[in-house]
KEMISE-62732 format. One record per atom (N, C-alpha, C): residue number from 1; residue in one letter; z, x, y. Coordinates in pm, 1 decimal. Atoms other than C-alpha are relative to their C-alpha. Example, Ala and Ser with C-alpha at 12.3 -4.5 7.8 and 13.67 -1.06 7.14 Angstrom:
pos / code / Z / X / Y
1 / A / 0.0 / 89.0 / -119.0
1 / A / 780.0 / 1230.0 / -450.0
1 / A / 0.0 / 90.0 / 120.0
2 / S / -6.0 / -82.0 / -119.0
2 / S / 714.0 / 1367.0 / -106.0
2 / S / 73.0 / -77.0 / 109.0
! end
This chain:
pos / code / Z / X / Y
1 / X / 34.2 / 119.2 / 88.5
1 / X / -158.0 / 535.6 / 1805.5
1 / X / -31.9 / 56.8 / -147.8
2 / X / 28.0 / -36.5 / 144.5
2 / X / -143.6 / 558.7 / 1428.1
2 / X / -122.1 / -87.7 / -35.9
3 / X / 101.4 / 73.8 / 62.8
3 / X / -455.4 / 481.1 / 1237.6
3 / X / 24.3 / 30.0 / -149.8
4 / X / -29.0 / 0.8 / 141.7
4 / X / -448.5 / 406.2 / 864.5
4 / X / -140.1 / -34.7 / -74.4
5 / X / 115.4 / 21.6 / 72.2
5 / X / -724.4 / 456.9 / 623.7
5 / X / 31.5 / -1.1 / -154.9
6 / X / -36.3 / 29.0 / 131.1
6 / X / -689.9 / 317.2 / 258.6
6 / X / -130.9 / 51.2 / -92.9
7 / X / 102.3 / -33.7 / 96.5
7 / X / -893.1 / 451.0 / -36.4
7 / X / 56.3 / -12.7 / -141.9
8 / X / -48.4 / -13.3 / 132.4
8 / X / -877.4 / 446.1 / -417.4
8 / X / -29.2 / -124.8 / -73.5
9 / X / 22.5 / 116.9 / 69.4
9 / X / -963.5 / 81.0 / -493.3
9 / X / -128.3 / 2.5 / -88.6
10 / X / 117.0 / 10.7 / 81.4
10 / X / -1224.5 / -26.6 / -752.7
10 / X / 6.2 / -94.0 / -93.9
11 / X / -2.8 / 86.6 / 103.9
11 / X / -1304.3 / -205.9 / -1059.1
11 / X / 73.0 / 73.4 / -115.4
12 / X / -72.7 / -58.4 / 103.7
12 / X / -1075.8 / -148.3 / -1361.5
12 / X / 21.2 / -112.6 / -100.9
13 / X / -20.4 / 119.5 / 99.6
13 / X / -1025.0 / -331.5 / -1683.5
13 / X / 152.0 / -18.0 / -29.4
14 / X / -155.1 / 37.5 / 9.1
14 / X / -692.1 / -502.9 / -1768.9
14 / X / 67.1 / 91.2 / -77.8
15 / X / -88.1 / -100.4 / 69.6
15 / X / -421.6 / -263.2 / -1867.2
15 / X / -35.5 / 141.1 / 49.5
16 / X / 39.5 / -136.5 / -53.8
16 / X / -590.3 / 20.7 / -1669.1
16 / X / 92.7 / 33.1 / 121.4
17 / X / -72.2 / -64.9 / -112.0
17 / X / -453.7 / 223.1 / -1375.2
17 / X / -91.1 / 20.8 / 106.0
18 / X / 59.5 / -49.0 / -125.3
18 / X / -544.1 / 290.9 / -1019.6
18 / X / 112.5 / 68.0 / 91.0
19 / X / -85.5 / -63.9 / -116.0
19 / X / -384.4 / 515.8 / -743.2
19 / X / -75.5 / -32.3 / 142.1
20 / X / 37.0 / 28.1 / -112.0
20 / X / -431.7 / 378.8 / -391.9
20 / X / 61.4 / 110.1 / 97.2
21 / X / -34.5 / -105.6 / -95.3
21 / X / -408.3 / 637.2 / -94.4
21 / X / -10.8 / -87.0 / 129.3
22 / X / -1.3 / 45.6 / -148.1
22 / X / -322.4 / 548.7 / 275.0
22 / X / 24.5 / 120.3 / 85.1
23 / X / -12.5 / -103.9 / -93.9
23 / X / -385.3 / 834.8 / 512.7
23 / X / 16.0 / -51.5 / 131.5
24 / X / -35.4 / 35.8 / -143.8
24 / X / -230.3 / 818.6 / 844.8
24 / X / -47.6 / 109.2 / 109.0
25 / X / 39.9 / -104.9 / -91.1
25 / X / -377.0 / 1000.2 / 1144.5
25 / X / 44.6 / -41.4 / 149.5
26 / X / -42.0 / 12.0 / -135.9
26 / X / -267.4 / 1018.5 / 1513.1
26 / X / 165.9 / 31.8 / -13.2
27 / X / -139.4 / -36.4 / -3.8
27 / X / 103.7 / 1027.2 / 1598.5
27 / X / 62.0 / -93.4 / -90.2
28 / X / -92.3 / 84.1 / 92.0
28 / X / 332.1 / 894.3 / 1315.3
28 / X / 147.8 / 12.7 / 43.6
29 / X / -147.0 / -7.1 / -45.6
29 / X / 641.8 / 978.7 / 1516.1
29 / X / 52.0 / -136.9 / 19.4
30 / X / -54.1 / 133.0 / -8.0
30 / X / 872.3 / 683.6 / 1493.1
30 / X / -23.7 / -99.1 / -111.6
31 / X / 43.4 / 103.2 / 112.0
31 / X / 724.6 / 515.7 / 1186.8
31 / X / 128.6 / 4.5 / -92.2
32 / X / -127.5 / 14.2 / 70.0
32 / X / 1029.4 / 398.7 / 984.9
32 / X / -26.9 / -74.2 / -130.5
33 / X / 34.7 / 86.7 / 131.5
33 / X / 850.6 / 188.6 / 711.2
33 / X / -140.4 / 3.1 / -30.7
34 / X / 130.9 / -16.5 / 45.0
34 / X / 557.3 / 237.0 / 525.3
34 / X / -27.4 / -91.8 / -134.1
35 / X / 15.4 / 85.9 / 128.3
35 / X / 417.6 / -44.2 / 274.9
35 / X / -155.8 / -34.0 / -30.6
36 / X / 123.9 / 59.0 / 55.8
36 / X / 140.1 / -196.8 / 71.8
36 / X / 26.4 / -141.2 / -0.7
37 / X / 14.8 / 129.7 / 2.4
37 / X / 39.1 / -542.9 / 93.5
37 / X / -127.4 / -54.3 / -67.2
38 / X / 134.0 / 44.3 / 67.1
38 / X / -232.4 / -753.5 / -87.7
38 / X / -19.5 / -147.4 / 44.3
39 / X / 40.3 / 129.7 / -30.9
39 / X / -427.4 / -1063.3 / -21.8
39 / X / -109.8 / -18.1 / -97.2
40 / X / 104.5 / 36.3 / 87.1
40 / X / -624.7 / -1227.4 / -290.9
40 / X / -63.3 / -122.2 / 56.9
41 / X / 88.4 / 91.6 / -65.9
41 / X / -895.2 / -1491.1 / -217.1
41 / X / 68.8 / -131.3 / 0.4
42 / X / -53.2 / 135.7 / -24.9
42 / X / -764.9 / -1817.1 / -88.1
42 / X / 157.7 / 0.9 / -3.5
43 / X / -158.1 / -7.9 / -5.5
43 / X / -398.0 / -1693.5 / -74.9
43 / X / 37.3 / 78.8 / 112.0
44 / X / -58.4 / -70.3 / -108.4
44 / X / -168.6 / -1549.2 / 179.9
44 / X / 24.8 / 147.3 / -41.9
45 / X / -30.5 / -150.9 / 9.4
45 / X / -103.7 / -1166.9 / 236.7
45 / X / 141.6 / 1.3 / -64.2
46 / X / -136.1 / -16.1 / 49.3
46 / X / 206.0 / -1072.6 / 38.8
46 / X / 30.3 / 140.0 / -21.1
47 / X / -50.2 / -143.5 / 13.5
47 / X / 416.8 / -761.7 / 13.9
47 / X / 1.2 / 42.8 / -138.4
48 / X / 4.9 / -69.2 / 131.1
48 / X / 381.8 / -529.6 / -274.5
48 / X / 100.1 / 93.5 / -17.0
49 / X / -102.3 / -90.3 / -15.0
49 / X / 591.5 / -246.8 / -198.7
49 / X / 35.3 / 78.4 / 123.7
50 / X / -18.0 / -63.5 / -127.1
50 / X / 763.4 / -43.5 / 77.1
50 / X / 68.8 / 121.6 / -32.1
51 / X / -85.4 / -108.5 / 8.0
51 / X / 912.8 / 294.6 / 127.0
51 / X / 34.4 / 38.4 / 151.5
52 / X / -54.0 / -12.2 / -128.3
52 / X / 1128.2 / 375.8 / 429.6
52 / X / -13.7 / 167.7 / 26.1
53 / X / 6.7 / -123.9 / -37.9
53 / X / 1145.2 / 696.1 / 627.2
53 / X / 101.0 / 90.3 / -74.5
54 / X / -108.0 / -66.0 / 69.3
54 / X / 1463.8 / 785.5 / 429.0
54 / X / -36.3 / 4.9 / -151.9
55 / X / 46.7 / 1.6 / 140.9
55 / X / 1278.7 / 739.5 / 96.4
55 / X / 57.3 / -104.7 / -89.4
56 / X / -45.7 / 132.1 / 98.5
56 / X / 1430.4 / 403.8 / -21.0
56 / X / -138.9 / -70.1 / -23.7
57 / X / 118.0 / 85.1 / 42.7
57 / X / 1174.7 / 194.9 / -200.5
57 / X / 54.1 / -131.8 / -36.1
58 / X / -30.9 / 143.3 / 27.2
58 / X / 1154.4 / -188.8 / -263.1
58 / X / -134.6 / -43.5 / -59.0
59 / X / 119.0 / 48.2 / 60.6
59 / X / 905.3 / -374.1 / -478.5
59 / X / -2.8 / -159.9 / -13.9
60 / X / 2.4 / 127.6 / 37.6
60 / X / 800.9 / -729.3 / -514.3
60 / X / 23.1 / -26.1 / -139.4
61 / X / -35.6 / 38.2 / 133.9
61 / X / 915.9 / -928.3 / -824.7
61 / X / -124.6 / 12.1 / -89.3
62 / X / 109.8 / -3.7 / 90.4
62 / X / 566.8 / -945.7 / -963.0
62 / X / -37.5 / 133.5 / -46.8
63 / X / 37.6 / -135.5 / 20.1
63 / X / 545.6 / -574.7 / -967.5
63 / X / 39.2 / 36.3 / -161.3
64 / X / -61.7 / -10.7 / 124.0
64 / X / 769.6 / -566.2 / -1277.3
64 / X / 1.2 / 150.5 / -61.5
65 / X / -23.5 / -146.3 / 38.6
65 / X / 805.2 / -176.9 / -1290.5
65 / X / -142.7 / 55.1 / -27.7
66 / X / 129.5 / -50.9 / 50.2
66 / X / 418.7 / -135.0 / -1323.4
66 / X / -48.4 / 89.7 / 113.6
67 / X / 50.3 / -74.1 / -125.3
67 / X / 372.3 / 18.3 / -951.7
67 / X / 97.9 / 71.8 / 37.6
68 / X / -91.5 / -92.4 / -67.6
68 / X / 519.7 / 312.2 / -779.7
68 / X / -66.1 / 32.0 / 116.4
69 / X / 22.2 / -39.6 / -141.5
69 / X / 511.6 / 377.1 / -407.2
69 / X / 54.3 / 131.2 / 17.6
70 / X / -49.9 / -120.0 / -12.1
70 / X / 540.3 / 721.0 / -307.2
70 / X / -70.4 / 64.4 / 134.2
71 / X / 67.5 / -58.7 / -116.4
71 / X / 452.4 / 957.4 / -1.4
71 / X / 9.6 / 148.0 / 3.0
72 / X / -15.6 / -159.3 / -26.4
72 / X / 360.1 / 1316.3 / 91.6
72 / X / -7.9 / 6.0 / 145.5
73 / X / -26.5 / -1.9 / -142.6
73 / X / 498.4 / 1380.8 / 425.4
73 / X / -91.3 / 111.7 / 64.5
74 / X / 87.8 / -95.1 / -40.3
74 / X / 285.7 / 1700.7 / 453.2
74 / X / -141.4 / -43.0 / 38.0
75 / X / 130.0 / 47.9 / -18.5
75 / X / -37.1 / 1501.1 / 427.2
75 / X / -0.8 / -138.0 / 78.6
76 / X / -5.1 / 128.5 / -57.0
76 / X / 94.2 / 1187.1 / 604.5
76 / X / -59.8 / -97.8 / -91.2
77 / X / 63.6 / 101.4 / 96.9
77 / X / -19.7 / 987.9 / 303.2
77 / X / 95.0 / -62.9 / -82.1
78 / X / -70.6 / 95.6 / 90.0
78 / X / 130.4 / 699.0 / 119.3
78 / X / -75.3 / -41.6 / -129.8
79 / X / 84.9 / 41.6 / 130.3
79 / X / 32.5 / 621.0 / -240.9
79 / X / 59.3 / -123.1 / -57.6
80 / X / -58.9 / 117.0 / 86.2
80 / X / 57.9 / 325.9 / -470.4
80 / X / -69.1 / 30.6 / -125.0
81 / X / 59.7 / 4.6 / 145.9
81 / X / 14.5 / 407.1 / -837.6
81 / X / 20.5 / -129.2 / -75.2
82 / X / 9.5 / 127.1 / 63.2
82 / X / -73.4 / 102.1 / -1017.8
82 / X / -31.9 / 17.6 / -141.7
83 / X / 27.1 / -14.4 / 134.5
83 / X / -41.6 / 87.0 / -1404.7
83 / X / 3.9 / -137.5 / -59.7
84 / X / 3.1 / 116.4 / 59.9
84 / X / -87.5 / -184.6 / -1660.7
84 / X / -35.9 / -115.9 / 86.8
85 / X / 46.7 / 95.5 / -79.1
85 / X / -306.8 / -375.7 / -1427.6
85 / X / -45.4 / -140.9 / -59.0
86 / X / 40.0 / 120.3 / 61.8
86 / X / -370.4 / -740.5 / -1477.0
86 / X / -99.3 / -76.2 / 82.2
87 / X / 95.2 / 67.1 / -67.5
87 / X / -643.4 / -980.3 / -1368.5
87 / X / 54.6 / -71.0 / 142.2
88 / X / -61.1 / 60.2 / -117.3
88 / X / -404.1 / -1145.9 / -1127.3
88 / X / 25.6 / 106.3 / 123.5
89 / X / -22.4 / -125.9 / -115.4
89 / X / -351.6 / -806.8 / -941.6
89 / X / -124.9 / 1.7 / 87.3
90 / X / 125.2 / 0.7 / -102.4
90 / X / -720.8 / -853.5 / -795.3
90 / X / 25.4 / -56.7 / 124.7
91 / X / -25.2 / 37.9 / -142.8
91 / X / -694.4 / -849.9 / -432.2
91 / X / -48.2 / 97.8 / 81.4
92 / X / 30.8 / -113.2 / -105.9
92 / X / -760.1 / -669.8 / -110.5
92 / X / 140.7 / 52.8 / 29.7
93 / X / -130.8 / -78.2 / -20.6
93 / X / -481.9 / -407.7 / -67.8
93 / X / 4.1 / 62.8 / 134.7
94 / X / -6.4 / -44.3 / -146.6
94 / X / -364.6 / -318.6 / 287.9
94 / X / 115.9 / 80.3 / 10.8
95 / X / -114.1 / -83.9 / -25.0
95 / X / -150.4 / -34.7 / 401.4
95 / X / 64.0 / -39.4 / 134.3
96 / X / -78.0 / 50.9 / -132.1
96 / X / 110.4 / -114.8 / 678.9
96 / X / 93.2 / 97.6 / 46.4
97 / X / -116.2 / -83.7 / -53.7
97 / X / 324.0 / 124.2 / 896.5
97 / X / 64.8 / -79.7 / 109.4
98 / X / -83.9 / 55.0 / -120.7
98 / X / 605.1 / 4.0 / 1129.4
98 / X / 72.7 / 114.8 / 49.6
99 / X / -80.3 / -99.5 / -65.5
99 / X / 773.5 / 206.1 / 1384.6
99 / X / 69.4 / -59.7 / 114.2
100 / X / -76.6 / 60.2 / -108.0
100 / X / 999.7 / 170.2 / 1690.4
100 / X / 8.9 / 96.2 / 106.1
101 / X / -13.4 / -108.8 / -106.7
101 / X / 939.3 / 469.9 / 1909.8
101 / X / -142.0 / 6.1 / 75.7
102 / X / -116.4 / 39.4 / -100.2
102 / X / 892.8 / 431.9 / 2211.8
102 / X / 27.9 / -149.2 / -8.7
103 / X / -41.0 / 137.5 / 19.0
103 / X / 889.3 / 60.8 / 2112.7
103 / X / -49.8 / -48.9 / -124.1
104 / X / 48.3 / 41.8 / 138.4
104 / X / 824.6 / -144.2 / 1803.2
104 / X / -169.6 / -12.8 / 3.7
105 / X / 140.6 / 9.9 / 42.4
105 / X / 475.8 / -126.1 / 1655.6
105 / X / -37.6 / -19.0 / -135.6
106 / X / 43.5 / 33.5 / 144.2
106 / X / 288.7 / -236.2 / 1342.8
106 / X / -146.6 / 30.2 / 7.5
107 / X / 140.1 / -34.9 / 19.4
107 / X / -39.6 / -94.0 / 1222.7
107 / X / -47.5 / -34.0 / -149.4
108 / X / 40.3 / 35.4 / 129.4
108 / X / -261.8 / -208.6 / 941.8
108 / X / -133.0 / 87.0 / -20.3
109 / X / 133.5 / -50.6 / 57.5
109 / X / -549.3 / -38.8 / 744.0
109 / X / -106.6 / -102.1 / -14.1
110 / X / 99.9 / 90.8 / 19.3
110 / X / -876.1 / -196.1 / 680.5
110 / X / -9.1 / -65.8 / -137.0
111 / X / -12.0 / 45.9 / 137.9
111 / X / -807.8 / -253.7 / 320.9
111 / X / -86.3 / 82.1 / -119.9
112 / X / 76.8 / -44.3 / 131.1
112 / X / -927.3 / -146.5 / -30.7
112 / X / 1.3 / -87.4 / -102.8
113 / X / 19.4 / 97.9 / 113.6
113 / X / -1051.7 / -380.7 / -293.1
113 / X / 32.9 / 56.3 / -114.8
114 / X / -36.3 / -30.3 / 138.1
114 / X / -886.0 / -377.6 / -630.1
114 / X / -59.7 / -135.6 / -78.1
115 / X / 34.0 / 99.4 / 107.0
115 / X / -1066.8 / -573.5 / -910.0
115 / X / 27.9 / 29.2 / -138.1
116 / X / -45.7 / -39.7 / 140.2
116 / X / -913.3 / -601.3 / -1245.2
116 / X / -89.1 / -110.3 / -94.0
117 / X / 99.6 / 90.9 / 61.9
117 / X / -1176.5 / -754.0 / -1486.9
117 / X / -49.0 / 68.5 / -133.8
118 / X / 57.8 / -51.2 / 129.1
118 / X / -1306.2 / -692.8 / -1840.4
118 / X / -157.0 / -33.5 / 18.1
! end
């Protein structure tokens, strides 16, 4: 069973940067996609970025080149580097892993809060 722990959230001024981390523990065999989602108060959870086991990445349109998802396989950790943050980026950010061995599974972290405010 994979367990995910996010860290790196906090309060940052508009235009600032943060790097979120998602550390996976347990067996990650079979994980084929890792992603970051976010949920702002009163809004639905939405996809921010994904990275596949093959290294392919994809981003939501609102990212506009400001965020970068990456991973360190040796540390079983996925990162989200966020630059040029805007107040509308304020949300709880969640890490998500999907796998299919021995059968499909999906795991969420507990979330880390990002607040962009002056």
